[in-house]
C-alpha positions in Angstrom: 140.5 207.1 132.6 137.1 206.4 130.5 133.5 206.3 131.6 131.9 203.3 133.0 129.7 203.0 129.8 132.6 203.4 127.4 134.4 200.5 129.4 131.4 198.5 129.0 131.1 199.1 125.3 134.7 198.3 124.8 134.2 195.0 126.6 131.3 193.8 124.6 133.0 194.9 121.3 136.3 193.1 122.2 134.7 189.6 123.0 133.3 187.1 120.8 131.2 183.9 121.6 133.1 180.5 121.8 132.5 178.0 119.3 129.5 175.5 119.0 129.5 172.2 121.0 126.8 169.4 121.0 125.4 168.5 124.5 122.7 166.2 125.6 119.4 168.2 126.1 119.1 167.8 129.8 122.7 169.5 130.0 121.6 172.3 127.9 119.8 174.3 130.7 121.2 177.8 131.2 123.0 177.5 127.8 122.7 179.5 124.6 122.0 177.7 121.3 124.6 178.5 118.6 121.9 178.6 115.9 118.2 178.8 115.2 116.4 175.4 116.0 113.5 174.1 114.0 111.0 171.3 114.9 111.9 167.9 113.6 108.5 166.4 114.0 104.7 167.2 114.6 103.5 167.1 118.0 101.1 165.6 118.6 101.6 163.4 115.8 97.8 163.0 115.3 94.5 164.6 116.9 94.5 163.4 120.6 91.8 163.7 123.2 92.3 166.3 126.2 89.9 164.5 128.5 88.8 161.0 129.6 85.4 160.6 128.1 83.9 159.4 125.0 84.7 160.1 121.0 81.3 161.3 119.6 79.7 162.6 116.6 78.7 166.3 117.5 75.3 165.8 115.4 74.5 162.7 117.7 74.5 164.7 120.9 73.7 168.2 120.0 70.3 167.9 121.7 71.5 166.0 124.7 70.4 167.4 128.1 70.2 166.0 131.5 66.3 165.7 131.1 66.6 164.4 127.7 69.6 162.1 127.5 71.0 160.5 124.3 71.8 157.0 124.1 74.7 155.7 121.9 76.2 152.3 121.3 79.7 151.8 122.8 81.6 150.0 120.2 85.3 150.2 121.7 87.9 151.9 123.8 91.1 153.5 123.2 94.0 154.5 125.7 96.9 156.8 125.1 99.4 155.2 123.0 96.9 152.8 121.7 94.9 152.6 118.3 91.3 151.4 117.7 90.8 149.7 114.2 87.4 151.3 112.9 85.5 154.5 112.3 82.8 156.1 114.6 79.6 156.1 112.9 76.2 157.7 113.6 74.5 156.5 117.1 78.2 155.1 118.2 80.7 156.1 120.6 84.2 155.1 121.5 85.4 155.1 125.2 88.7 157.6 125.1 91.2 158.3 127.4 93.3 161.4 127.9 96.1 161.6 125.3 94.7 158.8 123.2 94.4 159.5 119.5 90.9 160.4 118.3 89.3 157.7 116.3 88.2 158.2 112.6 84.9 159.5 112.1 84.6 161.4 115.7 84.4 165.0 115.8 84.6 165.8 119.6 85.3 164.1 123.1 82.5 164.5 125.6 84.0 164.5 129.1 83.0 161.6 131.1 81.3 163.6 133.9 78.5 164.2 131.2 77.9 160.5 130.5 76.9 157.3 132.2 77.9 154.0 130.7 76.1 150.8 131.2 76.7 147.4 129.4 77.3 148.5 125.7 75.5 151.8 125.7 76.2 155.2 127.1 73.7 157.8 128.1 74.8 161.4 127.3 73.7 164.4 129.1 75.4 167.2 127.3 76.4 168.4 123.8 79.9 168.2 122.4 80.6 170.9 119.4 83.1 169.9 116.9 86.6 170.1 118.3 85.5 169.9 121.8 88.3 168.4 124.1 90.4 167.6 121.0 94.1 168.6 120.7 94.8 168.9 116.8 97.7 167.5 115.2 100.8 169.9 115.4 99.0 171.9 118.0 102.1 172.2 120.1 104.6 172.2 117.4 104.7 171.8 113.6 107.7 170.0 111.7 109.9 172.8 110.2 108.6 175.5 112.8 111.3 177.7 114.5 111.5 176.6 118.1 114.2 179.1 119.4 116.4 181.6 118.0 120.1 181.4 118.2 121.2 183.4 121.5 118.2 182.9 123.6 118.9 181.3 127.0 117.7 177.7 127.6 115.5 177.3 130.6 113.7 174.1 131.7 110.3 174.8 129.8 112.3 175.6 126.6 114.4 172.5 126.9 111.1 170.5 127.5 109.7 172.1 124.3 112.7 171.1 122.5 112.4 167.3 123.5 108.8 167.5 122.0 110.1 168.8 118.8 112.2 165.8 118.5 115.6 166.9 120.0 117.6 164.8 122.2 120.8 166.9 121.9 121.4 170.4 121.0 124.1 172.7 119.5 125.2 175.5 122.1 127.8 177.7 122.7 130.6 176.3 124.8 130.7 177.6 128.4 133.9 179.2 129.0 137.0 178.0 131.2 137.8 180.7 133.6 141.0 181.3 135.5 140.9 183.1 138.6 144.3 184.3 140.0 144.4 186.0 143.5 147.9 187.9 144.1 149.5 189.0 147.2 152.0 188.1 149.8 149.3 188.1 152.6 146.6 186.0 150.9 146.1 182.5 151.6 143.7 179.6 150.7 140.8 178.8 152.9 141.4 175.9 155.3 144.9 176.8 156.2 146.2 178.3 159.4 145.5 181.9 159.7 148.6 183.8 161.0 149.1 187.4 162.0 149.0 189.8 158.8 147.4 187.3 156.6 143.8 186.7 155.2 141.9 184.4 153.4 141.2 184.7 149.7 137.6 185.8 150.0 137.6 187.6 146.8 138.9 184.5 145.0 136.2 182.4 146.4 133.4 185.0 145.7 134.5 185.0 142.1 134.8 181.6 141.6 131.3 181.0 143.1 129.8 183.5 140.8 131.4 181.7 137.9 130.2 178.2 139.1 126.6 179.7 139.5 126.8 180.3 135.7 128.0 176.9 135.0 131.5 177.9 133.9 134.5 175.7 134.7 136.7 177.3 137.1 140.4 177.0 138.0 141.7 179.0 141.0 145.3 179.9 142.0 147.0 182.1 144.6 150.5 183.6 143.8 152.8 185.8 145.8 154.0 189.2 144.6 156.8 187.8 142.3 157.0 188.9 138.8 158.4 185.4 137.7 155.7 183.6 139.5 152.9 185.8 138.3 154.2 185.4 134.8 154.4 181.8 134.8 150.8 181.5 136.5 149.4 183.9 133.9 150.9 181.9 131.1 149.8 178.5 132.2 146.2 180.3 132.8 146.1 181.6 129.4 147.3 178.3 127.7 144.4 176.4 129.5 141.6 178.7 129.8 139.2 180.9 127.6 139.3 183.8 130.2 141.6 185.2 133.0 140.6 187.2 136.0 143.1 188.3 138.5 142.4 189.7 141.9 144.7 192.4 143.4 147.8 194.0 142.1 145.8 196.4 139.5 146.8 199.7 141.2 149.9 201.7 140.7 152.2 200.5 143.7 155.5 198.8 143.6 153.9 195.5 144.4 151.1 195.8 141.8 152.6 193.7 139.4 149.9 192.1 137.3 149.4 194.6 134.5 153.1 195.2 134.4 153.5 191.5 133.7 150.7 191.4 131.2 152.3 194.0 129.0 155.3 191.8 128.6 152.8 189.0 127.5 151.4 191.0 124.4 148.6 192.3 126.2 146.4 194.3 124.1 145.1 196.7 126.9 141.7 198.0 126.0 141.4 200.3 129.2 143.0 200.4 132.7 141.1 202.7 135.4 137.5 203.5 134.9 135.3 206.2 136.1 133.5 204.1 138.4 133.0 203.4 142.1 133.7 200.9 143.7 136.3 199.4 141.1 137.8 202.1 139.3 141.4 200.4 139.1 140.0 197.7 137.0 141.8 196.8 133.5 140.8 194.8 130.6 142.7 193.8 127.5 143.0 190.5 125.2 145.8 188.3 125.0 145.6 186.5 121.5 141.6 186.8 121.6 141.3 185.6 125.2 140.0 188.3 127.7 141.9 189.2 130.8 140.5 191.2 133.4 142.6 192.7 136.3 140.3 193.5 139.3 141.3 195.6 142.3 141.9 193.8 145.7 139.6 195.7 147.8 136.2 193.6 148.4 133.7 196.1 147.3 136.0 197.3 144.3 136.5 193.7 143.4 133.0 192.7 143.7 131.6 195.7 141.5 134.4 195.5 138.9 133.6 191.9 138.3 129.5 192.2 138.2 129.5 195.2 136.1 132.5 194.4 133.6 134.2 191.3 134.0 131.2 189.0 134.4 129.3 190.5 131.3 132.4 189.9 129.3 132.6 186.3 130.4 128.8 185.9 129.7 129.5 187.1 126.3 131.9 184.5 125.6 129.2 182.1 126.5 126.9 183.4 124.0 124.6 185.6 126.0 122.6 188.3 124.4 122.1 190.2 127.3 125.2 189.7 129.6 124.3 191.2 132.7 122.7 190.4 136.0 119.0 190.3 135.9 117.2 193.6 136.5 114.0 194.7 138.1 112.5 198.3 138.9 112.5 199.5 142.5 111.5 202.4 144.3 114.0 204.3 146.4 113.2 204.1 150.1 115.9 206.7 150.7 117.9 209.2 148.7 121.1 207.9 147.3 124.4 209.9 146.5 127.2 209.4 144.5 129.8 211.5 142.7 129.0 213.6 139.8 132.1 212.8 137.9 131.8 209.1 137.9 129.3 206.2 138.0 128.5 205.1 141.4 127.3 201.6 142.4 125.6 200.9 145.7 124.5 197.8 147.5 121.4 197.4 149.3 118.3 195.7 150.3 114.9 195.0 149.0 111.7 195.6 150.8 107.9 194.9 150.0 106.2 198.2 149.0 102.6 199.2 147.8 102.8 197.8 144.3 106.5 197.8 143.6 109.6 196.5 145.6 111.5 199.2 147.4 115.1 199.5 147.6 117.4 201.0 150.6 121.1 201.4 150.4 123.2 199.0 152.8 124.8 201.0 155.8 126.8 198.4 157.4 130.4 199.3 158.3 131.7 195.9 157.6 132.6 195.5 153.9 132.2 191.7 153.7 129.0 191.8 155.8 127.5 194.4 153.5 128.3 192.4 150.3 127.1 189.1 152.1 123.7 190.5 153.0 122.9 192.8 149.8 120.2 191.7 147.8 120.6 194.1 144.8 122.7 197.1 143.4 121.6 200.2 141.8 123.5 202.5 139.6 123.9 206.2 139.8 125.0 207.2 136.4 128.0 209.6 135.7 126.6 213.2 135.8 124.1 212.8 138.6 125.2 213.2 142.0 121.8 212.0 143.8 118.6 210.2 143.1 115.8 211.4 145.4 113.8 209.0 147.7 110.7 207.7 145.7 112.3 207.6 142.6 111.7 204.5 140.2 115.2 203.0 139.0 116.5 199.8 137.6 118.2 197.4 140.4 120.6 194.5 139.5 119.4 191.6 141.4 122.2 189.5 143.1 119.8 186.6 144.3 
């Protein structure tokens, strides 16, 4: 049995990102670019106005004030996307709208609240230093400028930035296809009649929901505890998917068949049993470069093993540089206790505190209710049996 840290390291070392595919820009959110991306254009393509107002020469209005207005001749107007054939000369001004190209000769844009137009003249009541209210060519992005590094997660603002840099599609790491297989004679699909001794495949649904949240393609199967059926299901799953996650059958009982079957499929085992709780029965290995995670069937063990080892592994397939749940610093509202000889994970709740979020461990007896209502998970590292109230630690965020 290895430590959690060793298991995590082995998982990361064993898995490589999938190949690159090109997708439309709007489909790239929460994806990872497969290479550095550089701007194809200048944006803006020319100097543009940041305000509705008047394009002026700074010297013409340097002494303008409410009690001594300067009068300029209005010689034209220009709107965003338009053009004006001419050049602003001394004593002249051009009406300009936000986003419009600054006409030649103009040095600044005077906001319209400092001017008053009448007929073909404009009375100016304020100065405008060179560059005022002007967005210079290439201020947002310059042609050839690096926009984003390979491996950085694309969020909506970055996608918009890429659009301004001339992209309509981007090369990203392909999102994995994941097969999730629940085993057990007692497990049935939601929606079927629940007979005595049976239970719905809640683990299966939970795992599939997590994978769906990250944009993975998910295939789910339920198979009874028969070696032949498990083998056939695993072979099909490995043929059609990039990763396989099994739920149940990971322990040492006579009906725990998954690992036994995998060993006949040239499964290169990396580990089986980890010093972590819940989730110690997890197994992980590779079948022809495809990761296979075997999760225990108990709901808390299943959930923690998935979140702390299987999910990071599948996120690595998708090219994530930081393949884990988001984290934040919290203050413990209660002392939390674990076992000194393994890594303990604790579900809990978040509460507002004075300047920092507080965390309290979940105390519900119902396993499924605890998992459903928890907002965060904290880790008690191996070698530590408790962390006292008031300590500041990292928490994995579930919401």
